[in-house]
C-alpha positions as CSV (number, residue, x, y, z in Angstrom):
1,X,114.6,100.6,205.9
2,X,114.1,100.1,209.7
3,X,114.2,97.2,211.9
4,X,114.5,95.9,214.6
5,X,114.9,92.8,217.6
6,X,111.5,91.6,218.7
7,X,110.6,94.1,222.2
8,X,111.6,91.1,224.4
9,X,114.4,90.6,223.1
10,X,115.9,94.6,223.1
11,X,114.5,95.1,226.6
12,X,115.0,92.4,228.7
13,X,115.7,92.5,232.2
14,X,118.5,90.4,233.7
15,X,116.7,87.6,236.2
16,X,117.0,88.3,239.5
17,X,118.9,86.1,241.8
18,X,116.9,84.2,243.6
19,X,115.7,82.0,239.9
20,X,118.3,80.8,239.6
21,X,117.4,77.8,240.6
22,X,114.7,77.7,239.2
23,X,116.8,77.8,235.3
24,X,116.6,73.9,237.0
25,X,113.9,72.8,235.4
26,X,111.9,73.6,232.5
27,X,109.1,75.1,234.4
28,X,111.4,77.4,236.1
29,X,112.7,78.6,233.0
30,X,109.3,79.1,231.1
31,X,107.8,81.0,234.5
32,X,111.6,83.1,234.2
33,X,111.2,83.8,230.5
34,X,107.7,85.4,231.1
35,X,108.4,87.5,234.1
36,X,111.6,89.0,232.1
37,X,109.2,90.0,229.0
38,X,108.4,94.0,228.5
39,X,105.1,93.8,228.3
40,X,104.5,92.0,231.8
41,X,103.4,95.1,234.1
42,X,105.1,95.0,237.4
43,X,101.7,96.6,238.7
44,X,99.4,98.9,237.5
45,X,101.1,102.1,238.1
46,X,100.9,104.7,235.2
47,X,102.9,107.6,234.3
48,X,101.2,111.4,234.6
49,X,100.7,112.6,231.8
50,X,102.8,116.4,231.9
51,X,100.2,118.9,232.1
52,X,99.3,121.8,230.2
53,X,102.7,123.1,231.1
54,X,104.6,119.7,229.9
55,X,102.8,120.8,226.7
56,X,103.7,124.7,226.3
57,X,107.2,122.9,226.8
58,X,106.5,120.3,224.0
59,X,105.4,122.6,221.7
60,X,108.1,124.8,221.7
61,X,110.5,121.7,221.6
62,X,108.4,120.9,218.6
63,X,109.5,124.2,217.0
64,X,112.5,124.3,217.3
65,X,113.6,121.3,216.1
66,X,111.7,121.6,213.0
67,X,113.0,124.4,212.2
68,X,116.9,123.2,213.1
69,X,116.2,120.0,210.9
70,X,114.4,122.2,207.8
71,X,118.2,124.3,208.1
72,X,119.9,121.1,207.7
73,X,117.7,119.6,205.2
74,X,118.6,123.0,203.0
75,X,122.3,122.3,203.8
76,X,122.3,119.4,202.5
77,X,120.9,120.7,199.4
78,X,123.5,122.3,198.6
79,X,125.5,118.8,198.6
80,X,124.2,115.4,198.7
81,X,121.5,116.0,196.2
82,X,122.5,116.6,192.7
83,X,121.6,117.3,188.7
84,X,118.0,116.5,188.6
85,X,117.2,114.7,192.4
86,X,117.2,117.8,194.0
87,X,113.4,117.6,193.9
88,X,110.6,120.0,194.9
89,X,111.6,121.8,198.2
90,X,108.3,122.8,199.5
91,X,107.2,119.0,199.1
92,X,110.6,118.2,201.2
93,X,109.4,120.9,203.9
94,X,106.3,119.6,204.1
95,X,107.0,116.1,204.3
96,X,109.5,116.5,207.0
97,X,106.9,119.3,209.6
98,X,103.4,116.3,208.7
99,X,106.9,114.1,210.7
100,X,107.1,116.7,213.2
101,X,103.9,118.5,214.1
102,X,102.5,114.8,216.2
103,X,105.4,114.7,218.2
104,X,103.9,118.2,220.3
105,X,101.5,115.2,221.9
106,X,104.0,112.5,222.2
107,X,103.5,112.5,226.0
108,X,100.0,112.5,225.8
109,X,98.5,110.4,223.6
110,X,102.5,108.8,222.9
111,X,101.0,105.8,221.1
112,X,98.9,107.2,219.2
113,X,101.7,109.4,217.9
114,X,103.9,106.2,217.7
115,X,101.9,104.7,214.7
116,X,101.0,107.7,212.8
117,X,104.4,108.6,212.5
118,X,105.4,105.1,211.5
119,X,102.7,105.7,208.9
120,X,104.0,108.9,207.9
121,X,107.6,107.3,208.0
122,X,106.9,104.6,205.3
123,X,104.5,106.5,203.3
124,X,107.1,109.3,203.2
125,X,110.2,106.7,202.2
126,X,107.7,105.8,198.7
127,X,107.0,109.5,197.6
128,X,110.1,111.6,199.0
129,X,113.0,109.1,199.4
130,X,115.5,112.4,199.0
131,X,115.0,113.4,202.5
132,X,114.4,109.4,204.1
133,X,118.4,109.7,204.8
134,X,118.2,113.5,206.7
135,X,118.7,113.3,210.2
136,X,116.3,115.0,211.6
137,X,113.6,113.0,210.1
138,X,115.4,110.2,211.3
139,X,115.4,112.0,215.1
140,X,111.8,113.1,214.6
141,X,110.9,109.3,214.3
142,X,112.8,108.1,216.8
143,X,111.5,110.2,219.3
144,X,108.8,108.6,218.8
145,X,109.4,105.7,219.6
146,X,111.2,106.6,222.5
147,X,107.7,108.3,224.5
148,X,106.0,106.1,223.5
149,X,108.1,103.5,225.3
150,X,108.6,106.0,227.9
151,X,105.5,108.1,228.9
152,X,102.6,104.5,227.6
153,X,100.0,104.0,230.1
154,X,98.3,101.2,229.1
155,X,101.9,99.2,228.7
156,X,99.7,96.6,227.7
157,X,99.0,98.0,224.3
158,X,102.4,99.7,224.1
159,X,104.0,97.1,223.2
160,X,101.1,94.7,221.4
161,X,102.0,98.3,219.0
162,X,105.7,98.3,219.1
163,X,105.2,94.5,217.8
164,X,103.4,95.4,215.1
165,X,105.6,98.5,213.9
166,X,108.3,96.8,214.5
167,X,107.1,93.7,212.0
168,X,105.9,95.9,209.7
169,X,109.3,97.8,209.3
170,X,110.5,94.5,208.5
171,X,108.7,93.0,205.9
172,X,109.3,96.5,204.3
173,X,112.8,96.1,204.5
174,X,112.8,92.4,203.1
175,X,110.0,94.0,200.6
176,X,112.9,96.2,199.1
177,X,115.9,93.9,199.3
178,X,113.6,91.6,197.6
179,X,112.0,92.7,195.4
180,X,112.6,96.2,194.3
181,X,116.2,98.0,193.3
182,X,117.9,98.3,196.3
183,X,120.7,96.4,196.2
184,X,120.8,97.4,192.7
185,X,121.2,101.1,193.7
186,X,123.8,99.9,196.2
187,X,125.6,98.2,193.9
188,X,125.8,100.9,191.4
189,X,126.7,103.5,194.1
190,X,129.4,102.1,195.2
191,X,131.0,100.7,192.0
192,X,130.9,97.4,192.6
193,X,130.5,94.4,190.3
194,X,127.1,91.7,190.6
195,X,129.4,88.5,192.0
196,X,132.6,90.5,193.1
197,X,133.2,91.0,196.8
198,X,135.8,92.9,199.2
199,X,135.3,91.8,202.4
200,X,134.1,88.7,204.6
201,X,131.0,88.7,203.1
202,X,129.2,88.2,198.9
203,X,127.8,92.1,198.6
204,X,124.4,91.1,199.1
205,X,124.6,89.3,202.4
206,X,127.0,91.9,203.7
207,X,124.0,94.3,203.3
208,X,121.4,93.0,204.5
209,X,123.8,92.2,207.8
210,X,123.9,96.0,207.7
211,X,121.3,97.3,207.4
212,X,119.9,95.0,210.3
213,X,122.4,95.5,212.5
214,X,122.0,99.2,211.8
215,X,117.9,98.8,212.7
216,X,118.5,97.2,215.1
217,X,120.5,99.5,217.1
218,X,118.6,102.1,216.2
219,X,114.7,100.7,217.4
220,X,116.7,98.9,220.2
221,X,118.2,102.0,221.5
222,X,114.8,104.5,221.0
223,X,113.6,101.1,222.8
224,X,116.2,100.9,225.9
225,X,116.6,104.4,226.9
226,X,112.3,104.6,226.6
227,X,112.5,101.9,229.4
228,X,115.3,103.4,231.3
229,X,112.8,106.7,231.3
230,X,109.4,105.2,232.7
231,X,111.7,103.2,235.2
232,X,113.2,105.8,236.5
233,X,110.2,108.2,236.5
234,X,108.2,104.9,238.5
235,X,110.8,104.8,241.2
236,X,110.7,108.0,241.5
237,X,107.2,108.2,242.2
238,X,108.0,105.2,244.8
239,X,110.6,107.3,246.4
240,X,108.1,110.1,246.6
241,X,105.2,107.8,247.8
242,X,107.7,105.9,250.6
243,X,109.6,109.9,252.1
244,X,105.4,110.9,252.5
245,X,104.9,107.6,254.2
246,X,107.8,108.0,256.6
247,X,106.9,111.2,257.1
248,X,103.2,110.2,258.4
249,X,104.6,107.2,260.5
250,X,107.5,110.1,262.3
251,X,104.6,112.0,263.1
252,X,102.8,108.9,264.0
253,X,105.4,107.8,266.1
254,X,106.3,110.9,268.1
255,X,102.3,111.4,268.7
256,X,102.6,108.3,270.4
257,X,105.1,109.0,271.6
258,X,103.6,112.4,273.8
259,X,100.4,109.6,274.4
260,X,102.5,107.0,276.2
261,X,104.9,110.0,278.1
262,X,101.6,111.7,279.7
263,X,100.2,108.0,280.7
264,X,103.4,107.5,282.1
265,X,103.5,110.9,284.1
266,X,99.6,110.0,285.3
267,X,100.3,106.9,286.6
268,X,103.3,108.6,288.5
269,X,101.2,111.3,289.7
270,X,98.1,108.7,290.4
271,X,100.3,107.1,292.7
272,X,101.3,110.2,294.5
273,X,98.4,111.8,294.3
274,X,96.4,108.2,295.8
275,X,99.7,107.5,298.7
276,X,99.3,110.7,300.2
277,X,95.8,111.3,300.6
278,X,95.3,107.8,302.1
279,X,97.9,108.6,304.5
280,X,96.6,111.2,305.0
281,X,92.9,110.3,305.5
282,X,94.3,107.6,308.2
283,X,96.8,110.3,310.1
284,X,93.4,112.3,310.3
285,X,90.6,109.0,311.5
286,X,93.6,108.7,313.9
287,X,94.0,112.4,315.3
288,X,90.0,112.6,315.3
289,X,90.2,109.5,317.3
290,X,92.7,110.8,319.6
291,X,92.3,113.9,320.0
292,X,90.6,113.9,324.0
293,X,92.4,111.3,325.1
294,X,95.9,111.9,324.0
295,X,96.6,115.1,323.1
296,X,100.6,114.4,321.3
297,X,99.3,111.4,319.1
298,X,96.9,113.6,317.8
299,X,99.9,116.4,317.3
300,X,102.2,113.8,315.6
301,X,99.2,112.9,313.2
302,X,99.0,116.6,312.2
303,X,102.1,116.5,312.1
304,X,102.6,113.7,309.7
305,X,99.0,114.7,307.7
306,X,101.5,118.4,307.1
307,X,104.7,116.7,305.9
308,X,102.3,114.3,303.9
309,X,100.8,117.1,302.3
310,X,103.9,119.1,301.4
311,X,105.6,116.0,299.7
312,X,102.6,115.9,297.6
313,X,103.2,119.2,296.1
314,X,106.9,118.5,295.9
315,X,106.2,116.1,293.6
316,X,103.7,116.8,291.6
317,X,105.2,120.1,290.8
318,X,108.2,118.1,289.8
319,X,106.4,116.2,287.2
320,X,105.4,119.0,286.2
321,X,108.2,120.4,285.6
322,X,109.2,117.6,284.0
323,X,106.5,117.4,281.7
324,X,106.6,121.4,280.7
325,X,110.6,121.5,280.3
326,X,112.0,121.5,277.4
327,X,115.7,121.8,275.5
328,X,116.5,124.9,276.9
329,X,113.9,125.4,280.2
330,X,115.0,123.3,282.9
331,X,112.4,122.7,285.4
332,X,112.2,125.4,288.5
333,X,114.7,123.5,290.8
334,X,115.0,126.6,293.4
335,X,113.3,125.5,296.8
336,X,112.8,129.2,297.7
337,X,111.3,129.6,294.4
338,X,108.6,126.9,294.8
339,X,107.3,127.4,298.2
340,X,106.8,130.7,296.9
341,X,103.1,131.9,296.4
342,X,101.6,131.6,292.5
343,X,101.1,135.5,290.9
344,X,98.1,136.6,290.2
345,X,97.5,140.0,288.4
346,X,98.7,142.6,291.5
347,X,102.0,140.8,290.4
348,X,101.8,142.5,287.4
349,X,103.2,145.8,287.4
350,X,106.6,144.0,289.5
351,X,106.5,142.2,286.1
352,X,106.4,144.9,283.8
353,X,109.7,146.9,286.2
354,X,111.5,143.6,285.4
355,X,111.4,143.3,282.2
356,X,111.9,147.4,281.7
357,X,114.7,146.8,284.0
358,X,116.2,145.1,281.5
359,X,115.6,147.1,278.3
360,X,112.5,146.6,277.2
361,X,110.3,149.8,277.1
362,X,106.6,148.0,278.4
363,X,103.9,149.9,278.4
364,X,101.1,149.1,280.9
365,X,97.6,149.7,280.6
366,X,94.7,148.7,283.0
367,X,90.7,149.6,282.6
368,X,88.2,147.9,285.0
369,X,84.8,148.4,283.1
370,X,83.2,147.6,286.6
371,X,85.5,148.8,289.5
372,X,87.5,146.0,291.0
373,X,86.2,143.7,289.1
374,X,90.1,142.6,288.9
375,X,90.0,142.3,292.8
376,X,87.3,139.4,292.2
377,X,89.1,137.0,289.7
378,X,89.4,133.4,290.8
379,X,92.6,132.2,291.5
380,X,93.2,129.7,288.7
381,X,92.2,132.7,286.4
382,X,94.8,135.4,288.0
383,X,97.5,133.0,287.4
384,X,96.5,132.4,283.4
385,X,96.0,136.3,282.9
386,X,99.7,136.8,284.8
387,X,101.7,133.9,282.6
388,X,99.9,135.1,278.5
389,X,101.4,138.4,279.9
390,X,104.6,136.5,280.6
391,X,104.9,134.4,277.5
392,X,104.2,137.4,275.5
393,X,106.7,139.2,277.1
394,X,109.7,136.6,276.6
395,X,108.6,135.9,272.9
396,X,108.7,140.2,272.4
397,X,112.2,140.0,273.9
398,X,113.3,137.0,272.5
399,X,112.3,136.6,268.7
400,X,111.6,140.7,268.4
401,X,113.8,143.2,266.7
402,X,111.2,145.3,268.7
403,X,112.6,147.7,272.0
404,X,109.1,148.2,273.0
405,X,105.6,146.7,274.0
406,X,102.0,147.4,275.4
407,X,100.5,145.2,277.9
408,X,96.5,145.7,277.9
409,X,94.4,143.6,280.3
410,X,91.0,144.5,280.2
411,X,87.4,143.8,281.4
412,X,84.1,144.2,280.3
413,X,80.5,142.6,279.3
414,X,79.0,140.5,276.1
415,X,75.5,140.8,275.3
416,X,74.8,137.1,274.6
417,X,70.7,135.7,273.7
418,X,71.5,133.8,277.5
419,X,72.5,137.0,279.5
420,X,75.6,139.3,279.2
421,X,78.8,137.5,279.5
422,X,81.5,138.8,281.7
423,X,85.2,138.8,280.3
424,X,88.6,139.9,280.9
425,X,91.2,140.7,278.5
426,X,94.6,140.9,277.6
427,X,96.6,141.9,275.1
428,X,100.2,142.2,273.8
429,X,101.5,143.3,271.0
430,X,104.8,145.6,269.5
431,X,106.5,146.9,266.2
432,X,109.1,144.9,265.5
433,X,110.0,141.9,262.8
434,X,111.0,138.4,263.5
435,X,114.6,138.1,264.4
436,X,116.6,135.3,262.6
437,X,117.6,132.5,264.0
438,X,115.5,132.8,267.3
439,X,113.0,130.7,265.9
440,X,111.1,128.8,269.7
441,X,110.1,125.6,270.7
442,X,106.4,126.6,270.5
443,X,105.4,125.4,273.6
444,X,105.1,129.2,275.2
445,X,102.5,129.5,272.5
446,X,101.0,126.6,273.0
447,X,100.4,126.6,276.3
448,X,99.1,130.2,276.0
449,X,96.0,128.3,273.8
450,X,95.9,125.7,276.1
451,X,95.0,128.2,279.2
452,X,92.5,129.8,277.0
453,X,90.2,126.7,276.3
454,X,90.8,125.9,279.9
455,X,89.0,129.5,280.8
456,X,86.6,129.2,278.0
457,X,88.5,131.6,276.3
458,X,89.7,132.7,272.8
459,X,92.9,133.2,271.3
460,X,94.3,135.7,268.5
461,X,98.5,135.8,267.7
462,X,100.1,136.4,265.1
463,X,101.6,139.5,262.7
464,X,100.0,142.3,262.8
465,X,98.5,144.4,259.2
466,X,100.7,147.4,260.4
467,X,103.6,144.9,261.4
468,X,105.3,143.7,264.9
469,X,103.8,140.8,266.6
470,X,99.5,140.5,268.5
471,X,99.0,137.9,271.2
472,X,95.5,138.7,272.9
473,X,93.2,136.5,274.8
474,X,89.6,136.9,275.9
475,X,89.1,134.4,278.9
476,X,85.5,134.1,279.4
477,X,84.8,134.5,284.0
478,X,82.1,132.1,284.7
């Protein structure tokens, strides 16, 4: 009762415009025909299986469909099965369930379910013909065909199976029309007489063509919808892969841009330092030679050295300002500010007072395991400690709801197999929560980590267990 065109005809894909010229030749025509076949694999892509969650959904879906189909069968028994033709209801429901239950595995074993459903379809059609045209029964078989085309991982085996199924169904239709009483039953059901025709064609021809069109639409629709589902899944995976690839390429381009910018600044810094050091060297040599004989010329050379060294420092500061600048933070442009000495440990109380004046209650604790330990810190390390506290308090004020913070500066010694290791540690904690809409660039905390790594130190930056945020940096003393 079921029939369909060959798979190559049902799911034929339109040829691309670039193939129009090839149609002029016989070889090109055959090449295009071969490429349009549905069993031609564009690649070796396999659609991923449904997984455990998908299997659970299939079980629930098939259960609901089986209950609805059983209800429809009972309703149909109430008006469509008359007299002695009602049949055994348990046999009918069992036959229907046998076709529905394999659909649970339709996405895991699609081709096997299609073949099994086809065999069940034929057997039920011969043994329980009264439910053969029931809508739920037909829908279940349609689902098996659709799922096979949509989910089969081996496309060549799929199309071989589809061809076998379609050929078997077509043969069954022919045998049913030619050797059985199907035609006679149709004539009796519609009150026709043999040889009479009320249409364009004789009854036998009309019945055969009608059966062919209905079954062609049935099988062709299942194959077409299945192919569309398979292609859509393939395209979605390709788009996802392309999105990941684009993201990786974007990150790679960003890293390359950073590297190129750093190389450019490094070249500029090299040029600045090399130029001024060369001038300083030449002028220092000239001053040494003429210092005794021509003090005025030596004084002029020393003035040149002084001016060149200041220019070098100013240009290096400008370059470093470019490195540290962001969209919201601009390099320092105040000349008086640039000429001030770099801050150190002694400037921490003033920094704390500055934040107190801005409304942030800051408690500053300073503990030394050895009196005077902080006074002997190297200038670069003292600057790193200061910048760490400065960045930590700035983050509290900008990105936290906390109204207070605690800053602790400590020194100590850790036992080590190679000898006692001295360290200085600074810690800033608060009890607030992140303020929405104030996410920073991340450069500040990155700078804290870089400073710690420069001094062989360690960092602990992140939320606290009891709430709030902690920035703890331990610098190792050389």
